[in-house]
C-alpha positions, -999 to +999 in steps of 0.1 A: -513-285-217-481-291-238-456-279-211-476-298-180-479-267-161-511-258-147-532-234-167-535-197-151-571-205-146-589-237-142-620-251-127-608-255-094-606-220-088-641-215-094-656-242-071-660-223-043-674-191-062-699-217-077-707-234-042-712-198-028-738-194-054-755-226-050-756-223-015-773-186-016-796-202-041-803-229-019-808-208+011-832-184-006-851-215-015-855-231+019-848-201+042-821-221+060-781-214+063-763-238+039-728-246+049-708-239+013-679-260+025-702-290+031-713-281-008-677-281-015-668-314+001-703-332-015-690-323-049-656-334-045-666-366-030-690-373-060-665-363-082-639-386-072-643-423-085-640-451-057-611-470-053 
């Protein structure tokens, strides 16, 4: 943080992994195919404050 450089790992790195796990869980519960990219887009849209 002191240097202003991005850390070696950050939450963004794990976003798609988390989305894949959540998609698997949702698919198991519903029996339907779950679009991982749609989950990522939904999570990203919810975390960005409106302008």
